C-alpha positions in Angstrom: 9.5 -2.9 11.4 7.5 -3.1 8.1 8.5 -5.6 5.5 7.0 -5.7 2.0 6.9 -8.8 -0.2 5.2 -10.0 -3.3 6.6 -7.6 -6.0 7.9 -8.8 -9.3 7.5 -8.8 -13.1 4.1 -9.3 -14.6 2.5 -8.8 -18.0 -0.1 -6.1 -18.5 -3.5 -7.5 -17.4 -1.9 -9.7 -14.8 -2.2 -9.7 -11.0 0.1 -9.5 -8.0 -0.5 -9.5 -4.3 1.7 -7.4 -2.1 2.1 -8.2 1.6 3.4 -5.9 4.4 4.2 -7.6 7.7 4.8 -5.6 10.9 7.3 -6.7 13.6 7.9 -5.1 16.9 4.7 -3.2 16.8 1.4 -4.5 15.4 -0.2 -1.2 14.4 -3.5 -3.0 14.8 -5.3 0.3 15.9 -3.8 2.5 13.3 -4.4 3.2 9.6 -2.0 1.6 7.1 -1.2 2.8 3.7 0.3 1.8 0.4 2.2 4.3 -1.7 4.3 4.0 -4.9 7.2 5.9 -6.4 9.0 6.0 -9.7 12.4 7.7 -10.3 12.2 11.4 -10.3 8.7 11.6 -9.0 7.2 12.1 -5.6 5.8 9.3 -3.6 2.2 8.7 -4.7 -0.8 7.6 -2.6 -2.3 4.3 -3.7 -4.6 3.0 -0.9 -5.3 3.2 2.9 -7.2 1.2 5.4 -8.3 2.1 8.9 -7.3 0.2 12.0 -10.4 -2.0 12.1 -10.7 -2.2 8.3 -14.1 -0.4 8.2 -12.8 2.6 6.2 -10.9 2.2 3.0 -9.8 4.8 0.4 -8.2 4.4 -3.0 -6.5 6.7 -5.5 -8.6 7.2 -8.5 -5.9 5.6 -10.7 -6.3 2.2 -9.0 -10.0 2.2 -7.9 -11.7 -0.9 -9.2 -8.5 -2.7 -9.8 -6.7 -2.8 -6.5 -8.0 -4.0 -3.1 -6.4 -3.3 0.2 -7.1 -5.5 3.2 -5.6 -6.3 6.6 -5.3 -9.2 9.0 -4.6 -7.8 12.4 -4.1 -11.3 13.9 -1.0 -11.4 11.6 -0.1 -7.7 11.8 -0.2 -7.8 8.0 -1.7 -5.6 5.3 -2.2 -6.7 1.7 -2.6 -5.0 -1.6 -4.3 -7.2 -4.3 -3.5 -5.7 -7.7 -5.5 -6.9 -10.7 -5.7 -5.7 -14.3 -2.2 -4.3 -14.0 -1.0 -1.6 -16.4 2.5 -0.6 -17.4 1.9 2.7 -15.7 1.5 0.8 -12.4 5.3 0.1 -12.6 6.9 1.5 -9.5 8.4 0.7 -6.1 5.6 0.1 -3.7 5.9 1.1 -0.1 3.7 0.2 2.9 3.4 2.6 5.8 1.8 3.0 9.2 0.5 6.0 11.1 0.7 6.9 14.7 -2.7 8.5 15.0 -6.1 7.0 14.1 -7.3 10.0 12.1 -8.6 8.9 8.7 -9.5 12.0 6.8 -8.7 12.0 3.1 -6.3 14.9 3.4 -4.4 13.1 6.1 -4.3 9.5 4.8 -3.2 10.5 1.3 -0.3 12.6 2.5 3.0 10.6 2.9 4.1 13.0 5.6 1.3 11.7 7.8 3.0 8.3 8.1 5.8 7.6 10.5 6.8 4.0 9.6 7.8 2.8 6.2 8.9 -0.4 4.6 11.9 -0.8 2.4 9.8 -1.1 -0.8 9.2 -3.8 -3.3 9.5 -3.4 -7.1 6.5 -4.0 -9.3 7.2 -4.0 -13.0 4.4 -4.4 -15.6 5.4 -5.2 -19.1 3.3 -4.2 -22.1 
């Protein structure tokens, strides 16, 4: 029900825009999140946005470089990634919650999310 797109290979300093389209459910009232994962590591929080887009939270590692946004008319969430670094290389997953709660503890915890996309690979070369 969540499908990511937009991943790929980019040089350090470059940009990519990830998209996550929902089908079946729109999740328009619920927070959406982006996480990333590299082999052998736990899934890491990247960014989250509330249902109406009024509240946004970023991991410190991407703050100032990544921008999360959503278009509820298209049931789609975006992650604009600028000034990419090799350490941003990972599989990026989008997610959706069932509840509207947007506390930091909740939205940064992958266990808080019920729906997940299949992931899209982002590779940043040095």
